[in-house]
C-alpha positions as a printed Julia matrix, in Angstrom:
207×3 Matrix{Float64}:
   4.21    6.16    6.95
   5.57    2.9     5.09
   9.07    3.15    6.08
   8.12    4.01    9.38
   5.83    0.93   10.14
   8.5    -1.34    8.37
  11.55    0.08   10.92
   8.44   -1.14   13.39
   8.53   -4.55   12.59
  12.07   -5.11   11.33
  14.43   -6.8    14.17
  17.55   -4.96   12.79
  15.8    -1.73   13.58
  15.26   -2.26   16.72
  16.72    0.08   19.65
  17.81    2.6    16.82
  14.54    4.95   17.38
  12.29    5.63   21.03
   9.17    6.87   19.28
   8.01    7.21   15.72
   4.55    8.94   13.78
   2.74    6.94   11.13
   0.93    9.58    8.95
  -1.77    8.43    6.21
   0.0     5.03    5.94
   0.87    1.96    7.91
   2.66   -0.76    6.41
  -0.42   -3.33    7.09
  -0.6    -4.15    3.66
   0.07   -7.12    1.97
   3.44   -6.8     0.9
   5.54   -8.4    -1.99
   7.41  -11.93   -0.95
  11.13  -12.44   -1.78
   9.62  -14.55   -4.58
   7.42  -12.07   -5.68
  10.17   -9.52   -6.09
  12.69  -12.31   -7.47
  10.22  -12.97  -10.38
   9.96   -9.23  -11.12
  13.4    -8.99  -11.55
  13.76  -11.62  -13.94
  10.82  -10.44  -16.19
  12.63   -7.47  -15.65
  15.85   -8.52  -17.12
  14.51  -10.53  -19.71
  12.41   -7.63  -21.01
  15.71   -5.88  -21.32
  17.14   -8.87  -23.41
  19.41   -9.69  -20.46
  18.53  -13.61  -19.76
  22.41  -14.65  -19.18
  23.26  -15.49  -15.5
  26.35  -15.35  -15.82
  26.1   -11.83  -17.52
  22.62  -10.21  -16.09
  24.49   -7.21  -13.82
  26.82   -6.28  -16.78
  24.13   -6.33  -19.48
  21.44   -4.36  -17.43
  24.26   -1.75  -16.39
  24.4    -1.49  -20.47
  21.29   -0.29  -20.86
  20.15    3.1   -21.47
  18.0     5.05  -19.07
  15.2     4.65  -22.04
  15.54    1.41  -22.42
  15.17    0.58  -18.53
  12.1     3.23  -18.75
  10.39    1.34  -21.72
  11.12   -2.01  -19.71
   9.43   -1.17  -16.99
   5.73   -2.74  -16.08
   3.49    0.19  -16.96
   1.09    1.84  -14.69
   1.18    3.25  -11.23
  -0.67    2.46   -8.05
  -4.59    1.99   -9.02
  -7.3     1.57   -6.81
  -7.49   -2.21   -8.11
  -4.0    -3.22   -8.27
  -3.69   -4.83  -11.56
  -1.71   -2.75  -13.31
   0.91   -1.55  -10.33
   4.92   -1.9   -11.33
   5.8    -2.27   -7.26
   9.53   -1.92   -6.23
   9.94   -1.65   -3.23
  10.28   -3.48    0.41
   9.95   -7.19    0.14
   9.01   -9.66    2.87
  12.3   -11.1     2.71
  12.53  -13.12    6.16
  15.28  -11.05    7.38
  14.87   -7.41    7.48
  11.07   -8.28    7.11
  10.18  -11.67    8.99
   6.64  -11.61    7.9
   3.51   -9.7     6.35
   3.89   -6.41    8.79
   0.18   -7.15    9.7
   0.92  -10.56   10.96
   3.98   -9.24   13.32
   1.39   -6.35   14.26
  -0.62   -8.84   15.4
   1.78  -11.34   17.1
   3.35   -8.16   19.11
   6.21   -9.2    17.38
   7.64   -5.32   16.73
   9.45   -2.59   18.29
   6.88   -1.03   20.93
   7.38    2.45   21.38
   5.63    5.82   22.06
   3.48    6.42   18.42
   1.35    9.05   17.21
  -0.97    7.66   14.24
  -3.17    9.57   12.17
  -4.45   10.29    8.76
  -5.46   13.4     7.09
  -8.75   14.32    4.55
  -9.36   13.19    1.36
  -6.43   10.04    1.73
  -8.15    8.2    -1.18
  -8.29   11.17   -3.46
  -4.73   10.74   -5.04
  -5.07    6.84   -6.28
  -8.29    7.53   -7.32
  -7.5    10.58   -9.44
  -4.84    8.7   -11.09
  -6.99    5.56  -11.86
  -9.69    7.91  -13.3
  -8.49   11.26  -14.07
 -11.75   12.05  -15.98
 -14.02   10.76  -13.85
 -16.41    7.54  -13.49
 -19.7     6.57  -13.59
 -21.97    5.21  -11.56
 -22.03    1.73  -13.17
 -18.22    1.93  -13.01
 -18.21    2.56   -9.52
 -19.89   -0.43   -8.61
 -17.89   -2.56  -10.9
 -14.97   -1.31   -9.29
 -15.78   -2.08   -5.65
 -16.84   -5.71   -6.59
 -13.5    -5.94   -8.32
 -11.78   -4.98   -5.15
 -13.99   -6.19   -2.35
 -15.89   -9.02   -4.37
 -19.54   -9.82   -4.87
 -20.33  -10.66   -1.49
 -19.59   -7.44    0.16
 -20.57   -5.33   -2.88
 -24.19   -4.84   -1.78
 -22.66   -3.77    2.14
 -20.46   -1.48    1.01
 -22.73    0.43   -1.62
 -25.18    0.79    1.2
 -22.9     2.97    3.02
 -21.38    4.42    0.47
 -23.96    5.37   -2.23
 -23.2     6.76   -5.43
 -25.38    7.62   -8.53
 -24.15   10.07  -11.56
 -25.61   13.28   -9.13
 -23.76   12.57   -6.27
 -20.17   12.28   -8.12
 -18.95    8.54   -7.96
 -15.63    9.44   -8.08
 -15.7    11.54   -4.87
 -17.52    8.56   -3.23
 -14.97    5.99   -4.18
 -11.9     8.54   -2.87
 -13.67    8.55    0.43
 -14.12    4.98    0.17
 -10.71    4.19   -0.51
  -9.49    6.68    2.22
 -11.52    4.92    4.6
 -10.59    1.42    3.59
  -6.62    2.15    3.2
  -6.13    4.82    5.74
  -8.81    5.99    8.31
  -9.44    1.71    9.23
  -5.75    1.02    8.92
  -4.92    4.05   11.36
  -7.16    2.53   13.62
  -6.33   -1.41   13.54
  -3.03   -0.26   13.76
  -2.92    1.96   16.93
  -5.11   -0.94   18.76
  -2.18   -3.36   17.85
   0.12   -1.46   19.24
  -1.57   -0.73   22.41
  -1.77   -3.76   23.29
   1.83   -3.66   24.06
   0.78   -0.8    26.39
   3.28    1.47   24.67
   1.42    5.0    24.46
  -0.52    5.77   21.38
  -2.06    9.19   20.23
  -4.34    9.02   17.28
  -5.63   11.99   15.33
  -7.62   12.59   12.48
  -6.92   16.19   10.3
  -9.88   16.91    8.1
 -10.78   19.88    6.48
 -14.48   21.24    6.63
């Protein structure tokens, strides 16, 4: 889904496809800028002891796989992004001219027929990776506040209440799925529909 979404907003991909399918992810979240990526690359090189700009490429290529893995930032994509090691596409001003959401909002994308949708439990993988052993109601509230801010926490907890009996992990997974998948699917579908391109939306959920 991210890949297809980025092709939609990349001017260099225009004309290379006539329709698309966005499933589960929609490239409408905030992506790293070129400056962010360059900083991450410099930190990575420094962690490997490759600080001489004249020989940094040769130095990096001389490292073993074990050394590279040890130098990588630890962690996986989580509910909160504090531990994420993000290596991927960046908003470089060329292939991706601006943040994808802004490009969708400005109608600066390739308008083609699209199928857009989500499956059930879209948020479970992220939450299970962050909390494999589960979490308490107190931790659930703290995570909601850390992610959305204290001003929004009460309203969110009203719609997504959780106690020890109602499995906070399942509630958090539902919240993450709705925020990152369901809501973004609707948002992107509406923005693409403004271009008059045909848009078909689906929701695949198990009973």
